N, CA, C and O atoms as CSV, one atom per row, in Angstrom:
chain,resi,resn,atom,element,x,y,z
A,1,MET,N,N,0.969,-1.287,0.168
A,1,MET,CA,C,-0.289,0.041,0.177
A,1,MET,C,C,0.900,1.091,-0.096
A,1,MET,O,O,0.945,1.656,-1.189
A,2,VAL,N,N,1.975,1.383,1.010
A,2,VAL,CA,C,3.056,2.313,0.898
A,2,VAL,C,C,3.686,2.347,-0.621
A,2,VAL,O,O,3.941,3.374,-1.250
A,3,MET,N,N,3.813,1.453,-0.917
A,3,MET,CA,C,4.251,1.453,-2.519
A,3,MET,C,C,3.792,2.374,-3.399
A,3,MET,O,O,4.157,3.429,-3.917
A,4,SER,N,N,2.475,1.307,-3.395
A,4,SER,CA,C,1.542,2.578,-4.475
A,4,SER,C,C,1.630,3.777,-4.464
A,4,SER,O,O,1.869,4.455,-5.464
A,5,GLU,N,N,1.433,4.245,-3.231
A,5,GLU,CA,C,1.293,5.519,-2.863
A,5,GLU,C,C,2.505,6.695,-3.342
A,5,GLU,O,O,2.386,7.831,-3.802
A,6,SER,N,N,3.687,5.875,-3.011
A,6,SER,CA,C,5.017,6.622,-3.200
A,6,SER,C,C,5.196,6.620,-4.879
A,6,SER,O,O,5.758,7.554,-5.450
A,7,LEU,N,N,4.701,5.568,-5.527
A,7,LEU,CA,C,4.656,5.543,-6.820
A,7,LEU,C,C,3.652,6.615,-7.397
A,7,LEU,O,O,3.978,7.259,-8.394
A,8,HIS,N,N,2.759,6.761,-6.946
A,8,HIS,CA,C,1.584,7.720,-7.448
A,8,HIS,C,C,2.025,9.106,-7.197
A,8,HIS,O,O,1.662,9.997,-7.965
A,9,VAL,N,N,2.811,9.364,-6.140
A,9,VAL,CA,C,3.369,10.620,-5.872
A,9,VAL,C,C,4.407,11.123,-6.850
A,9,VAL,O,O,4.546,12.281,-7.243
A,10,LEU,N,N,5.344,9.701,-7.284
A,10,LEU,CA,C,6.621,10.081,-8.127
A,10,LEU,C,C,5.891,10.727,-9.524
A,10,LEU,O,O,6.011,11.807,-10.104
A,11,HIS,N,N,5.059,9.484,-9.769
A,11,HIS,CA,C,4.193,9.705,-11.023
A,11,HIS,C,C,3.835,11.165,-11.192
A,11,HIS,O,O,4.150,11.843,-12.170
A,12,GLU,N,N,3.191,11.555,-10.213
A,12,GLU,CA,C,2.618,13.142,-10.343
A,12,GLU,C,C,3.574,14.124,-10.501
A,12,GLU,O,O,3.441,15.139,-11.185
A,13,SER,N,N,4.867,13.694,-9.634
A,13,SER,CA,C,5.881,14.886,-9.533
A,13,SER,C,C,6.561,14.621,-11.007
A,13,SER,O,O,7.039,15.657,-11.470
A,14,VAL,N,N,6.701,13.538,-11.793
A,14,VAL,CA,C,7.216,13.315,-13.196
A,14,VAL,C,C,6.182,13.997,-14.296
A,14,VAL,O,O,6.580,14.350,-15.407
A,15,LYS,N,N,4.820,14.142,-13.863
A,15,LYS,CA,C,4.039,14.531,-15.078
A,15,LYS,C,C,4.274,15.982,-14.807
A,15,LYS,O,O,4.543,16.674,-15.789
A,16,ARG,N,N,4.207,16.633,-13.472
A,16,ARG,CA,C,4.451,18.231,-13.534
A,16,ARG,C,C,5.731,18.641,-13.860
A,16,ARG,O,O,5.848,19.768,-14.340
A,17,ARG,N,N,6.793,17.902,-13.684
A,17,ARG,CA,C,7.930,18.400,-14.386
A,17,ARG,C,C,8.063,18.276,-15.872
A,17,ARG,O,O,8.750,19.131,-16.431
A,18,ALA,N,N,7.518,17.358,-16.575
A,18,ALA,CA,C,7.391,17.619,-17.815
A,18,ALA,C,C,6.701,18.431,-18.378
A,18,ALA,O,O,6.939,18.922,-19.482
A,19,ALA,N,N,5.595,18.700,-17.543
A,19,ALA,CA,C,4.627,20.013,-18.187
A,19,ALA,C,C,5.721,21.176,-17.927
A,19,ALA,O,O,5.748,22.003,-18.838
A,20,THR,N,N,6.417,21.352,-17.115
A,20,THR,CA,C,7.255,22.548,-16.993
A,20,THR,C,C,7.940,22.518,-17.602
A,20,THR,O,O,8.116,23.561,-18.232
A,21,ALA,N,N,8.846,21.360,-17.905
A,21,ALA,CA,C,9.486,21.277,-19.322
A,21,ALA,C,C,8.943,21.880,-20.610
A,21,ALA,O,O,9.423,22.877,-21.149
A,22,VAL,N,N,7.851,21.155,-21.075
A,22,VAL,CA,C,7.410,21.652,-22.213
A,22,VAL,C,C,6.924,22.939,-22.265
A,22,VAL,O,O,6.786,23.446,-23.378
A,23,ASP,N,N,6.574,23.702,-21.067
A,23,ASP,CA,C,6.089,25.192,-21.000
A,23,ASP,C,C,7.529,25.931,-21.458
A,23,ASP,O,O,7.715,26.610,-22.468
A,24,VAL,N,N,8.315,25.648,-20.592
A,24,VAL,CA,C,9.750,26.340,-21.018
A,24,VAL,C,C,10.167,26.191,-22.304
A,24,VAL,O,O,10.575,27.202,-22.875
A,25,ALA,N,N,10.153,24.883,-23.041
A,25,ALA,CA,C,10.680,25.046,-24.420
A,25,ALA,C,C,9.868,25.572,-25.312
A,25,ALA,O,O,10.263,25.885,-26.436
A,26,ALA,N,N,8.437,25.752,-24.840
A,26,ALA,CA,C,7.642,26.545,-26.002
A,26,ALA,C,C,7.801,28.022,-25.797
A,26,ALA,O,O,7.584,28.769,-26.750
A,27,ALA,N,N,8.203,28.561,-24.496
A,27,ALA,CA,C,8.777,29.623,-24.695
A,27,ALA,C,C,9.736,30.461,-24.776
A,27,ALA,O,O,9.893,31.651,-24.499
A,28,MET,N,N,10.613,29.279,-25.385
A,28,MET,CA,C,11.991,29.713,-25.745
A,28,MET,C,C,11.983,29.939,-27.202
A,28,MET,O,O,11.478,29.197,-28.044
A,29,ASP,N,N,12.691,31.206,-27.425
A,29,ASP,CA,C,13.015,31.518,-28.699
A,29,ASP,C,C,14.185,30.951,-29.468
A,29,ASP,O,O,15.230,31.592,-29.575
A,30,MET,N,N,13.976,29.422,-30.156
A,30,MET,CA,C,15.141,28.858,-30.709
A,30,MET,C,C,15.796,29.205,-31.725
A,30,MET,O,O,16.862,28.650,-31.992
A,31,THR,N,N,15.201,30.349,-32.611
A,31,THR,CA,C,16.049,31.232,-33.448
A,31,THR,C,C,17.112,31.747,-32.730
A,31,THR,O,O,18.202,31.254,-33.017
A,32,GLU,N,N,17.098,32.757,-31.721
A,32,GLU,CA,C,18.015,33.304,-31.157
A,32,GLU,C,C,19.065,32.223,-30.694
A,32,GLU,O,O,20.245,32.319,-31.032
A,33,VAL,N,N,18.618,31.234,-29.941
A,33,VAL,CA,C,19.527,30.080,-29.610
A,33,VAL,C,C,20.515,29.904,-30.645
A,33,VAL,O,O,21.737,30.028,-30.566
A,34,SER,N,N,19.716,29.561,-31.729
A,34,SER,CA,C,20.553,28.907,-32.680
A,34,SER,C,C,21.498,30.253,-33.643
A,34,SER,O,O,22.275,29.936,-34.543
A,35,ASP,N,N,21.323,31.272,-33.368
A,35,ASP,CA,C,22.350,32.294,-34.087
A,35,ASP,C,C,23.057,32.516,-32.735
A,35,ASP,O,O,24.084,33.179,-32.875
A,36,ARG,N,N,22.857,32.235,-31.767
A,36,ARG,CA,C,24.331,32.373,-30.999
A,36,ARG,C,C,25.072,31.373,-30.910
A,36,ARG,O,O,26.219,31.380,-30.462
A,37,LEU,N,N,24.396,30.315,-31.383
A,37,LEU,CA,C,25.117,29.079,-31.240
A,37,LEU,C,C,26.246,29.022,-32.557
A,37,LEU,O,O,27.407,28.615,-32.504
A,38,SER,N,N,25.737,29.398,-33.379
A,38,SER,CA,C,26.342,29.580,-34.907
A,38,SER,C,C,27.418,30.631,-34.769
A,38,SER,O,O,28.358,30.488,-35.551
A,39,ALA,N,N,27.482,31.693,-33.911
A,39,ALA,CA,C,28.325,32.561,-33.702
A,39,ALA,C,C,29.948,32.331,-33.079
A,39,ALA,O,O,30.966,33.020,-33.026
A,40,THR,N,N,29.503,30.797,-32.605
A,40,THR,CA,C,30.614,30.206,-31.895
A,40,THR,C,C,31.737,30.302,-32.572
A,40,THR,O,O,31.565,30.190,-33.785
A,41,ARG,N,N,33.139,30.518,-32.137
A,41,ARG,CA,C,34.514,30.028,-32.883
A,41,ARG,C,C,35.171,28.791,-32.361
A,41,ARG,O,O,35.095,28.240,-31.263
A,42,LYS,N,N,35.907,28.474,-33.562
A,42,LYS,CA,C,36.723,27.281,-32.798
A,42,LYS,C,C,37.763,27.433,-32.090
A,42,LYS,O,O,38.311,28.530,-32.198
A,43,ARG,N,N,38.142,26.811,-31.513
A,43,ARG,CA,C,39.557,27.079,-30.543
A,43,ARG,C,C,40.932,27.386,-31.115
A,43,ARG,O,O,41.240,26.686,-32.079
A,44,GLY,N,N,41.701,28.167,-30.771
A,44,GLY,CA,C,42.814,28.247,-31.614
A,44,GLY,C,C,43.639,27.079,-31.083
A,44,GLY,O,O,43.385,26.330,-30.140
A,45,HIS,N,N,44.999,27.103,-32.154
A,45,HIS,CA,C,45.805,26.217,-31.762
A,45,HIS,C,C,46.938,26.711,-31.318
A,45,HIS,O,O,47.997,26.619,-31.938
A,46,VAL,N,N,46.777,27.370,-30.022
A,46,VAL,CA,C,48.304,28.135,-29.771
A,46,VAL,C,C,49.199,27.114,-29.562
A,46,VAL,O,O,50.176,27.332,-30.279
A,47,GLY,N,N,49.354,25.981,-28.848
A,47,GLY,CA,C,50.270,25.308,-28.762
A,47,GLY,C,C,51.181,24.852,-30.210
A,47,GLY,O,O,52.409,24.782,-30.172
A,48,LYS,N,N,50.516,24.609,-31.261
A,48,LYS,CA,C,51.060,24.247,-32.240
A,48,LYS,C,C,51.992,25.677,-33.036
A,48,LYS,O,O,53.071,25.593,-33.622
A,49,LYS,N,N,51.231,26.813,-32.829
A,49,LYS,CA,C,51.727,27.897,-32.885
A,49,LYS,C,C,52.942,28.301,-32.368
A,49,LYS,O,O,53.783,28.853,-33.078
A,50,LEU,N,N,53.129,28.048,-31.057
A,50,LEU,CA,C,54.430,28.169,-30.254
A,50,LEU,C,C,55.332,27.495,-30.867
A,50,LEU,O,O,56.365,28.018,-31.285
A,51,ILE,N,N,55.017,26.102,-31.008
A,51,ILE,CA,C,56.213,25.109,-31.606
A,51,ILE,C,C,56.716,25.663,-32.777
A,51,ILE,O,O,57.942,25.724,-32.873
A,52,LYS,N,N,56.019,26.086,-33.702
A,52,LYS,CA,C,56.680,26.653,-34.810
A,52,LYS,C,C,57.156,27.943,-34.714
A,52,LYS,O,O,58.076,28.189,-35.495
A,53,ALA,N,N,56.749,28.984,-33.875
A,53,ALA,CA,C,57.727,29.803,-33.945
A,53,ALA,C,C,59.050,29.347,-33.015
A,53,ALA,O,O,60.140,29.727,-33.443
A,54,GLY,N,N,59.036,28.457,-31.608
A,54,GLY,CA,C,60.133,28.067,-31.431
A,54,GLY,C,C,61.031,27.155,-32.287
A,54,GLY,O,O,62.253,27.244,-32.174
A,55,ILE,N,N,60.569,26.443,-32.982
A,55,ILE,CA,C,61.405,25.966,-34.206
A,55,ILE,C,C,62.120,26.833,-35.034
A,55,ILE,O,O,63.197,26.556,-35.562
A,56,ALA,N,N,61.420,28.042,-35.158
A,56,ALA,CA,C,61.872,29.182,-36.695
A,56,ALA,C,C,62.838,29.944,-35.815
A,56,ALA,O,O,63.778,30.473,-36.408
A,57,LEU,N,N,62.765,30.103,-34.399
A,57,LEU,CA,C,63.754,30.607,-33.495
A,57,LEU,C,C,65.110,30.011,-33.608
A,57,LEU,O,O,66.122,30.661,-33.869
A,58,ILE,N,N,65.060,28.610,-33.374
A,58,ILE,CA,C,66.136,27.720,-33.223
A,58,ILE,C,C,66.694,27.604,-34.612
A,58,ILE,O,O,67.892,27.349,-34.736
A,59,ALA,N,N,65.907,27.775,-35.703
A,59,ALA,CA,C,66.565,27.639,-37.075
A,59,ALA,C,C,67.497,28.671,-37.332
A,59,ALA,O,O,68.531,28.487,-37.974
A,60,ILE,N,N,67.097,29.934,-36.764
A,60,ILE,CA,C,67.929,31.151,-37.137
A,60,ILE,C,C,69.432,31.012,-36.415
A,60,ILE,O,O,69.600,30.852,-35.206
A,61,PRO,N,N,70.416,31.100,-37.354
A,61,PRO,CA,C,71.634,31.041,-37.074
A,61,PRO,C,C,72.262,31.678,-35.718
A,61,PRO,O,O,73.298,31.298,-35.172
A,62,ASP,N,N,71.474,32.645,-35.329
A,62,ASP,CA,C,71.734,33.550,-34.258
A,62,ASP,C,C,71.980,32.658,-33.010
A,62,ASP,O,O,71.024,31.947,-32.703
A,63,PRO,N,N,73.320,32.550,-32.080
A,63,PRO,CA,C,73.110,31.381,-30.937
A,63,PRO,C,C,72.096,31.903,-30.020
A,63,PRO,O,O,71.289,31.110,-29.535
A,64,ILE,N,N,72.048,33.075,-29.746
A,64,ILE,CA,C,71.325,33.802,-28.639
A,64,ILE,C,C,69.739,33.418,-28.920
A,64,ILE,O,O,69.081,33.476,-27.881
A,65,SER,N,N,69.017,33.058,-30.029
A,65,SER,CA,C,67.918,32.864,-30.500
A,65,SER,C,C,67.337,31.115,-30.154
A,65,SER,O,O,66.201,30.642,-30.187
A,66,ASP,N,N,68.380,30.624,-29.900
A,66,ASP,CA,C,68.301,29.287,-29.378
A,66,ASP,C,C,67.450,29.143,-28.155
A,66,ASP,O,O,66.366,28.561,-28.187
A,67,VAL,N,N,68.024,29.751,-26.934
A,67,VAL,CA,C,67.380,29.660,-25.618
A,67,VAL,C,C,65.700,29.962,-25.698
A,67,VAL,O,O,64.833,29.255,-25.183
A,68,PRO,N,N,65.493,31.155,-26.452
A,68,PRO,CA,C,64.070,31.390,-26.177
A,68,PRO,C,C,63.473,30.265,-27.284
A,68,PRO,O,O,62.326,29.905,-27.021
A,69,GLY,N,N,63.845,29.892,-28.021
A,69,GLY,CA,C,63.245,29.396,-29.113
A,69,GLY,C,C,62.530,27.574,-28.645
A,69,GLY,O,O,61.476,26.984,-28.880
A,70,ALA,N,N,63.835,27.240,-27.886
A,70,ALA,CA,C,63.343,26.050,-27.210
A,70,ALA,C,C,62.639,26.695,-26.034
A,70,ALA,O,O,62.253,25.690,-25.436
A,71,ALA,N,N,62.323,27.487,-25.488
A,71,ALA,CA,C,61.513,27.729,-24.447
A,71,ALA,C,C,60.063,27.597,-25.202
A,71,ALA,O,O,59.151,26.824,-24.912
A,72,LEU,N,N,60.105,28.525,-26.204
A,72,LEU,CA,C,58.622,28.568,-26.913
A,72,LEU,C,C,58.569,27.036,-27.084
A,72,LEU,O,O,57.869,26.513,-26.217
A,73,ALA,N,N,58.994,26.365,-27.768
A,73,ALA,CA,C,58.445,24.911,-28.310
A,73,ALA,C,C,58.486,23.946,-27.126
A,73,ALA,O,O,58.349,22.763,-27.436
A,74,LEU,N,N,58.651,24.226,-25.806
A,74,LEU,CA,C,58.558,23.305,-25.041
A,74,LEU,C,C,57.218,23.856,-24.289
A,74,LEU,O,O,56.537,23.111,-23.584
A,75,THR,N,N,56.933,25.104,-24.484
A,75,THR,CA,C,55.724,25.577,-23.804
A,75,THR,C,C,54.616,25.321,-24.682
A,75,THR,O,O,53.503,25.144,-24.185
A,76,GLY,N,N,54.805,25.275,-26.089
A,76,GLY,CA,C,53.868,24.729,-27.323
A,76,GLY,C,C,53.609,23.622,-27.107
A,76,GLY,O,O,52.434,23.264,-27.038
A,77,VAL,N,N,54.596,22.803,-26.947
A,77,VAL,CA,C,54.351,21.184,-26.438
A,77,VAL,C,C,53.505,21.121,-25.386
A,77,VAL,O,O,52.459,20.547,-25.689
A,78,ALA,N,N,53.553,21.462,-24.357
A,78,ALA,CA,C,52.908,21.518,-22.785
A,78,ALA,C,C,51.541,22.079,-23.131
A,78,ALA,O,O,50.552,21.488,-22.696
A,79,ILE,N,N,51.395,23.187,-23.890
A,79,ILE,CA,C,50.090,23.592,-24.234
A,79,ILE,C,C,49.507,22.673,-24.970
A,79,ILE,O,O,48.471,22.212,-24.491
A,80,ALA,N,N,49.949,22.148,-26.275
A,80,ALA,CA,C,49.139,21.503,-26.898
A,80,ALA,C,C,48.740,19.969,-26.159
A,80,ALA,O,O,47.732,19.367,-26.529
A,81,LYS,N,N,49.533,19.486,-25.215
A,81,LYS,CA,C,49.238,18.480,-24.494
A,81,LYS,C,C,48.395,18.279,-23.854
A,81,LYS,O,O,47.741,17.244,-23.715
A,82,PHE,N,N,48.242,19.950,-23.046
A,82,PHE,CA,C,46.871,19.468,-22.136
A,82,PHE,C,C,46.277,20.584,-22.153
A,82,PHE,O,O,45.872,21.167,-21.148
A,83,SER,N,N,46.170,21.001,-23.374
A,83,SER,CA,C,44.405,22.000,-23.783
A,83,SER,C,C,43.582,21.430,-24.358
A,83,SER,O,O,42.735,22.123,-24.921
A,84,ASP,N,N,43.493,20.093,-24.449
A,84,ASP,CA,C,42.738,19.501,-25.441
A,84,ASP,C,C,41.402,19.217,-24.104
A,84,ASP,O,O,40.929,18.086,-23.991
A,85,CYS,N,N,41.024,20.126,-23.378
A,85,CYS,CA,C,40.111,20.196,-22.592
A,85,CYS,C,C,38.633,20.452,-23.909
A,85,CYS,O,O,38.777,20.592,-25.124
A,86,VAL,N,N,37.461,20.442,-23.211
A,86,VAL,CA,C,36.145,20.458,-23.923
A,86,VAL,C,C,36.358,22.349,-23.795
A,86,VAL,O,O,36.675,23.050,-22.834
A,87,GLY,N,N,35.996,22.715,-25.317
A,87,GLY,CA,C,35.973,24.213,-25.855
A,87,GLY,C,C,34.707,24.451,-25.887
A,87,GLY,O,O,33.871,23.714,-25.365
A,88,ILE,N,N,34.426,25.622,-26.575
A,88,ILE,CA,C,33.389,26.212,-26.978
A,88,ILE,C,C,32.681,25.778,-28.082
A,88,ILE,O,O,31.494,25.898,-28.385
A,89,GLN,N,N,33.757,25.178,-28.708
A,89,GLN,CA,C,33.079,24.084,-30.016
A,89,GLN,C,C,32.639,22.908,-29.902
A,89,GLN,O,O,31.972,22.396,-30.801
A,90,ASP,N,N,32.937,22.283,-28.786
A,90,ASP,CA,C,32.450,21.221,-28.458
A,90,ASP,C,C,30.919,21.323,-27.593
A,90,ASP,O,O,29.962,20.565,-27.753
A,91,LEU,N,N,30.986,22.227,-26.858
A,91,LEU,CA,C,29.521,22.681,-26.450
A,91,LEU,C,C,28.561,22.981,-27.139
A,91,LEU,O,O,27.376,22.708,-26.947
A,92,LYS,N,N,29.251,23.816,-28.347
A,92,LYS,CA,C,28.117,24.202,-29.482
A,92,LYS,C,C,27.433,22.851,-30.006
A,92,LYS,O,O,26.217,22.661,-30.007
A,93,ASP,N,N,28.466,21.879,-30.483
A,93,ASP,CA,C,28.159,20.498,-31.043
A,93,ASP,C,C,27.491,19.939,-30.309
A,93,ASP,O,O,26.690,19.196,-30.877
A,94,GLU,N,N,27.406,19.951,-28.647
A,94,GLU,CA,C,26.754,19.101,-28.024
A,94,GLU,C,C,25.481,19.354,-28.011
A,94,GLU,O,O,24.642,18.519,-28.349
A,95,VAL,N,N,25.126,20.886,-27.503
A,95,VAL,CA,C,23.887,21.608,-27.655
A,95,VAL,C,C,22.914,21.405,-28.758
A,95,VAL,O,O,21.699,21.276,-28.609
A,96,THR,N,N,23.825,21.383,-30.325
A,96,THR,CA,C,22.960,21.447,-31.148
A,96,THR,C,C,22.508,19.784,-31.268
A,96,THR,O,O,21.424,19.500,-31.778
A,97,LYS,N,N,23.321,18.845,-30.815
A,97,LYS,CA,C,23.043,17.375,-31.027
A,97,LYS,C,C,21.734,17.329,-30.129
A,97,LYS,O,O,20.768,16.703,-30.565
A,98,THR,N,N,21.662,17.900,-29.011
A,98,THR,CA,C,20.861,17.617,-27.864
A,98,THR,C,C,19.612,18.327,-28.338
A,98,THR,O,O,18.538,17.838,-27.988
A,99,LEU,N,N,19.609,19.436,-29.103
A,99,LEU,CA,C,18.256,20.043,-29.369
A,99,LEU,C,C,17.999,19.648,-30.652
A,99,LEU,O,O,16.835,20.006,-30.831
A,100,SER,N,N,18.394,19.118,-31.662
A,100,SER,CA,C,17.962,18.089,-32.451
A,100,SER,C,C,17.555,16.818,-32.023
A,100,SER,O,O,16.820,16.207,-32.799
A,101,GLU,N,N,17.836,16.323,-31.055
A,101,GLU,CA,C,17.332,15.224,-30.506
A,101,GLU,C,C,16.322,15.274,-30.051
A,101,GLU,O,O,15.515,14.348,-30.140
A,102,LEU,N,N,16.057,16.561,-29.336
A,102,LEU,CA,C,14.473,16.968,-28.728
A,102,LEU,C,C,13.867,17.446,-29.701
A,102,LEU,O,O,12.878,18.039,-29.270
A,103,SER,N,N,13.950,17.522,-31.076
A,103,SER,CA,C,13.208,18.086,-32.107
A,103,SER,C,C,12.611,19.362,-31.810
A,103,SER,O,O,11.399,19.508,-31.652
A,104,PHE,N,N,13.642,20.481,-31.717
A,104,PHE,CA,C,13.152,21.974,-31.238
A,104,PHE,C,C,13.723,22.496,-32.585
A,104,PHE,O,O,13.654,23.694,-32.862
């Protein structure tokens, strides 16, 4: 008896939450969301650029430029290795995928 009452309460709660979600989705202006998502930019590849700049400095025949070139190249390697986190492009892709699955 207690189990059926708790299931009934859970069922009513889920129905209310679903109705609220439908109301919120109906009130949202999806064209604005779509425009803002399309305005996102891809992440820059800062690490690769630093590696290229460091190698260019190392390649210069001047002996003084080897130390900053090595520092730039090593910094670029570290940034390239550790900056593969979630970026704004990944967020855009995931939100777009979720919205299309929800058929908005």
